[in-house]
C-alpha positions as CSV (number, residue, x, y, z in Angstrom):
1,X,133.8,57.4,28.7
2,X,132.9,60.4,30.7
3,X,135.4,62.7,32.2
4,X,135.5,63.1,36.0
5,X,134.8,66.7,37.2
6,X,138.2,66.9,38.9
7,X,139.9,66.2,35.5
8,X,137.9,68.9,33.7
9,X,139.7,72.0,32.8
10,X,138.3,75.0,34.8
11,X,136.6,77.6,32.7
12,X,138.7,80.7,32.1
13,X,137.7,83.7,34.3
14,X,136.1,86.4,32.2
15,X,139.1,88.7,32.7
16,X,141.6,86.1,31.4
17,X,139.7,85.8,28.1
18,X,140.0,89.5,27.4
19,X,142.9,91.0,25.4
20,X,144.1,92.7,28.6
21,X,144.0,89.5,30.5
22,X,146.0,87.7,27.9
23,X,148.5,90.6,27.9
24,X,149.0,90.6,31.7
25,X,148.9,86.9,32.5
26,X,152.4,86.3,31.1
27,X,155.9,85.7,32.6
28,X,156.9,89.0,30.9
29,X,154.4,90.9,33.0
30,X,155.6,89.4,36.3
31,X,159.2,89.9,35.3
32,X,158.3,93.5,34.3
33,X,156.9,94.3,37.7
34,X,159.9,92.8,39.5
35,X,162.1,94.8,37.2
36,X,160.2,98.0,37.9
37,X,160.4,97.4,41.7
38,X,164.2,96.9,41.5
39,X,164.6,100.0,39.4
40,X,162.6,102.1,41.8
41,X,164.9,100.9,44.6
42,X,168.1,101.4,42.7
43,X,167.2,104.7,41.1
44,X,165.9,106.2,44.3
45,X,169.3,105.5,45.8
46,X,171.1,107.1,42.9
47,X,168.7,109.8,41.9
48,X,166.6,110.9,44.8
49,X,163.5,112.6,43.4
50,X,160.4,111.0,41.8
51,X,161.1,112.6,38.4
52,X,164.5,110.9,38.2
53,X,163.0,107.7,39.4
54,X,160.3,107.8,36.8
55,X,162.7,108.5,33.9
56,X,165.1,105.8,35.0
57,X,162.2,103.2,35.3
58,X,160.8,104.1,31.9
59,X,164.1,104.0,30.1
60,X,165.1,100.7,31.8
61,X,161.7,99.1,31.1
62,X,161.9,100.1,27.4
63,X,165.4,98.9,27.0
64,X,164.6,95.5,28.7
65,X,161.4,95.3,26.5
66,X,163.5,95.9,23.3
67,X,166.1,93.3,24.5
68,X,163.3,90.8,25.3
69,X,161.8,91.4,21.8
70,X,165.2,90.9,20.2
71,X,165.9,87.7,22.1
72,X,162.4,86.4,21.4
73,X,162.8,87.1,17.7
74,X,166.2,85.4,17.6
75,X,164.9,82.4,19.6
76,X,161.9,81.9,17.3
77,X,164.1,82.1,14.2
78,X,166.5,79.6,15.7
79,X,163.7,77.2,16.5
80,X,162.4,77.7,12.9
81,X,165.9,76.7,11.7
82,X,165.8,79.0,8.7
83,X,162.2,78.3,7.8
84,X,160.7,81.2,9.9
85,X,159.7,84.6,8.8
86,X,161.6,87.4,10.5
87,X,158.7,89.9,10.4
88,X,156.3,87.4,11.9
89,X,158.8,86.4,14.6
90,X,159.4,90.1,15.5
91,X,155.6,90.8,15.7
92,X,155.1,87.7,17.9
93,X,157.9,88.6,20.2
94,X,156.8,92.2,20.5
95,X,153.2,91.2,21.2
96,X,154.3,88.6,23.7
97,X,156.6,91.0,25.5
98,X,154.2,93.9,25.6
99,X,152.9,92.9,29.1
100,X,156.3,94.1,30.4
101,X,155.4,97.6,29.2
102,X,151.7,97.5,30.2
103,X,152.4,96.6,33.8
104,X,154.9,99.4,34.2
105,X,152.1,102.0,33.5
106,X,150.5,101.6,37.0
107,X,153.6,102.1,39.1
108,X,154.8,104.9,36.8
109,X,151.4,106.6,37.3
110,X,151.9,106.3,41.0
111,X,155.4,107.7,40.8
112,X,154.1,110.6,38.7
113,X,152.0,111.6,41.8
114,X,155.3,112.5,43.4
115,X,156.5,114.3,40.3
116,X,153.5,116.6,40.3
117,X,153.7,117.0,44.1
118,X,150.3,115.4,44.9
119,X,152.3,113.4,47.4
120,X,155.9,113.7,48.6
121,X,158.6,111.7,46.8
122,X,159.0,109.0,49.5
123,X,155.3,108.4,49.7
124,X,155.1,108.0,45.9
125,X,158.0,105.6,45.9
126,X,156.7,103.4,48.7
127,X,153.2,103.5,47.2
128,X,154.6,102.4,43.8
129,X,156.4,99.5,45.5
130,X,153.2,98.6,47.3
131,X,151.2,98.7,44.1
132,X,153.8,96.4,42.5
133,X,153.3,93.9,45.3
134,X,149.5,94.0,45.0
135,X,149.8,93.6,41.2
136,X,152.2,90.7,41.6
137,X,149.8,89.0,44.0
138,X,146.9,89.6,41.5
139,X,148.9,88.2,38.7
140,X,149.9,85.1,40.7
141,X,146.3,84.5,41.8
142,X,145.0,85.0,38.2
143,X,147.6,82.8,36.5
144,X,146.8,79.8,38.8
145,X,143.0,80.6,38.5
146,X,143.3,79.8,34.8
147,X,144.1,76.1,35.5
148,X,143.2,75.4,39.1
149,X,140.0,76.0,41.0
150,X,141.6,75.4,44.4
151,X,141.6,78.6,46.5
152,X,144.6,77.5,48.4
153,X,146.6,77.0,45.2
154,X,145.6,80.4,44.0
155,X,146.4,82.0,47.4
156,X,149.8,80.2,47.5
157,X,150.6,81.5,44.0
158,X,149.6,85.0,45.0
159,X,151.8,84.9,48.1
160,X,154.8,83.5,46.3
161,X,154.5,86.0,43.4
162,X,154.0,88.9,45.8
163,X,157.0,87.8,47.8
164,X,159.3,88.8,45.0
165,X,158.0,92.4,45.4
166,X,158.2,92.2,49.2
167,X,161.8,91.1,49.0
168,X,162.6,94.1,46.8
169,X,160.8,96.3,49.3
170,X,162.8,94.8,52.1
171,X,166.0,95.5,50.2
172,X,164.9,99.2,49.9
173,X,164.3,99.4,53.6
174,X,167.8,97.9,54.3
175,X,169.5,100.0,51.7
176,X,168.0,103.3,52.8
177,X,168.0,102.9,56.6
């Protein structure tokens, strides 16, 4: 019996088949960007300058990454019910969670523009938040593109995913004005 075209799985986009695509198209990456956005808002309120924001974001992302790896390792070992290998579980959790670190590199790079005074602190902070929204939209689009060829589904996913970043930006505007 032949499969209907609508039932066929869409081919993976070339970027999704790459190591970077597999790293970024995870819930950890989306969560990492939302975390970075939140930390930019909170640390800007407490710290002020781009340098303090960058250090706060980096430390927080690393701590959350380590906590996520620890939780993933424990969860894998619990599912294995004593038959799992701790080292394998740790490696798997670290690899799976690494998207959280990878996505933080772009907004941190933008924030560093404020640190080295290429742009002023406020511009760097707003630009980093804007980059987060764009990256969230791209991740939302790309994730749905892996399993759905419909442009509207992809666009909807991009908008919903980006909305998390927009909400954080709105919080920043409310908190600081």
